[in-house]
C-alpha positions as a Markdown table, in Angstrom:
| # | Residue | x | y | z |
|---|---|---|---|---|
| 1 | Met | 119.0 | 119.8 | 112.6 |
| 2 | Glu | 120.6 | 116.5 | 111.8 |
| 3 | Glu | 117.5 | 115.1 | 110.1 |
| 4 | Phe | 117.2 | 118.1 | 107.8 |
| 5 | Asn | 120.8 | 117.9 | 106.8 |
| 6 | Ala | 120.3 | 114.2 | 106.0 |
| 7 | Cys | 117.3 | 115.1 | 103.8 |
| 8 | Ile | 119.2 | 117.8 | 101.9 |
| 9 | Thr | 122.1 | 115.3 | 101.4 |
| 10 | Ala | 119.7 | 112.7 | 100.0 |
| 11 | Phe | 118.1 | 115.2 | 97.6 |
| 12 | His | 121.6 | 116.3 | 96.5 |
| 13 | Asn | 122.9 | 112.8 | 96.0 |
| 14 | Trp | 119.7 | 111.6 | 94.1 |
| 15 | Ser | 118.8 | 114.9 | 92.3 |
| 16 | Arg | 119.3 | 113.4 | 88.8 |
| 17 | Glu | 117.1 | 110.4 | 89.6 |
| 18 | Ile | 114.4 | 112.6 | 91.3 |
| 19 | Ile | 114.3 | 114.9 | 88.3 |
| 20 | Asn | 114.1 | 112.1 | 85.8 |
| 21 | Ser | 111.3 | 110.4 | 87.7 |
| 22 | Ile | 109.3 | 113.7 | 87.5 |
| 23 | Val | 110.1 | 114.5 | 83.9 |
| 24 | Tyr | 109.6 | 111.0 | 82.4 |
| 25 | Gly | 107.1 | 109.5 | 84.8 |
| 26 | Tyr | 108.1 | 105.9 | 84.2 |
| 27 | Asn | 108.1 | 103.4 | 87.0 |
| 28 | Asn | 108.3 | 99.7 | 87.6 |
| 29 | Gly | 104.9 | 99.5 | 89.4 |
| 30 | Tyr | 103.4 | 97.0 | 87.0 |
| 31 | Thr | 106.4 | 94.7 | 87.3 |
| 32 | Glu | 106.4 | 94.9 | 91.1 |
| 33 | Gly | 102.6 | 94.2 | 91.1 |
| 34 | Thr | 103.0 | 91.2 | 88.8 |
| 35 | Asn | 105.8 | 89.8 | 91.0 |
| 36 | Asn | 103.6 | 90.2 | 94.1 |
| 37 | Val | 100.7 | 88.3 | 92.4 |
| 38 | Ile | 103.1 | 85.5 | 91.5 |
| 39 | Lys | 104.3 | 85.3 | 95.1 |
| 40 | Val | 100.8 | 85.1 | 96.4 |
| 41 | Ile | 99.9 | 82.4 | 93.9 |
| 42 | Lys | 103.0 | 80.4 | 95.0 |
| 43 | Arg | 102.1 | 80.8 | 98.6 |
| 44 | Asn | 98.5 | 79.6 | 98.0 |
| 45 | Ala | 99.6 | 76.9 | 95.6 |
| 46 | Tyr | 101.6 | 74.9 | 98.1 |
| 47 | Gly | 101.0 | 71.3 | 97.2 |
| 48 | Tyr | 100.8 | 71.5 | 93.5 |
| 49 | His | 102.4 | 68.4 | 92.2 |
| 50 | Lys | 103.3 | 69.7 | 88.8 |
| 51 | Phe | 105.1 | 72.9 | 87.9 |
| 52 | Glu | 103.0 | 73.1 | 84.7 |
| 53 | Asn | 99.8 | 73.6 | 86.9 |
| 54 | Leu | 101.4 | 76.4 | 88.8 |
| 55 | Arg | 102.6 | 78.0 | 85.5 |
| 56 | Lys | 99.0 | 77.7 | 84.0 |
| 57 | Arg | 97.6 | 79.4 | 87.2 |
| 58 | Ile | 100.0 | 82.3 | 86.9 |
| 59 | Phe | 99.1 | 82.8 | 83.2 |
| 60 | Leu | 95.4 | 82.6 | 84.0 |
| 61 | Val | 95.6 | 85.2 | 86.8 |
| 62 | Ser | 97.9 | 87.4 | 84.7 |
| 63 | Ser | 95.5 | 87.4 | 81.7 |
| 64 | Glu | 92.5 | 88.2 | 84.1 |
| 65 | Asn | 94.4 | 91.2 | 85.5 |
| 66 | Ser | 95.9 | 92.5 | 82.2 |
| 67 | His | 92.7 | 94.4 | 81.3 |
| 68 | Gln | 92.6 | 96.2 | 84.6 |
| 69 | Val | 95.8 | 98.2 | 83.9 |
| 70 | Thr | 95.2 | 101.9 | 83.9 |
| 71 | Thr | 97.4 | 104.6 | 82.6 |
């Protein structure tokens, strides 16, 4: 089957990365989540006249969410 061969090829091409992700367990989920929160704030903050107000809002929300991180 063509799909099966494509899957095998992908595993073969990315085998080092796949093994490293299993062995080390690191990922960029926290960073991606933070970027998503900032994008939502920017979308909702349309109309802020000063960048400093947007910046303060981002720091406020970030500090509220920092204690919710689980390992």
